Steps between C-alpha positions, in 0.01 A plus 500: 500500500478126420642412157197398288635497145843433360586452133691173563450373850187372676459592867266258683426475864334263739370552855591796717808438724699696755873566483758719673691769312770687687332410828153613389205268450351518148249315283536359155378197300652155485655405169568859396872605484624654819608812306147538360351483850745763621421739212128451567567599863667823384861383543707631209852441624591129516877534536791740461794477253817365660739772394299820479216403738240612251146368546388210289138398418295245312673513166515193266266270685654192333808433713761650264610806704589535861266781598265282702756306706385486864541291813204262535464288819868572573626390156680780313491572123152365434352620170167631630362553149498126454439373852135438593366661815406264785332540837735623776798592277751743655639730231779759539699727287865414481 
């Protein structure tokens, strides 16, 4: 499920790293966007809309929408489509 081809963006990755998502240990690659690593792991819902609580996923991938906002290492409202994955990150839906 890893994103291989995109008409505009280039998804690169480095070495394999471990991270925690919703309390579960997962693997991804350093230097890939957090959202990309989650999608590759089968996670489709990154957040929920504030008013209607509808699921939000990996949408624009360029930081223009708010679909990928998540809590990363305790910091809320991180744009996970733009933030690179690092070893030991703790990622949560908000």
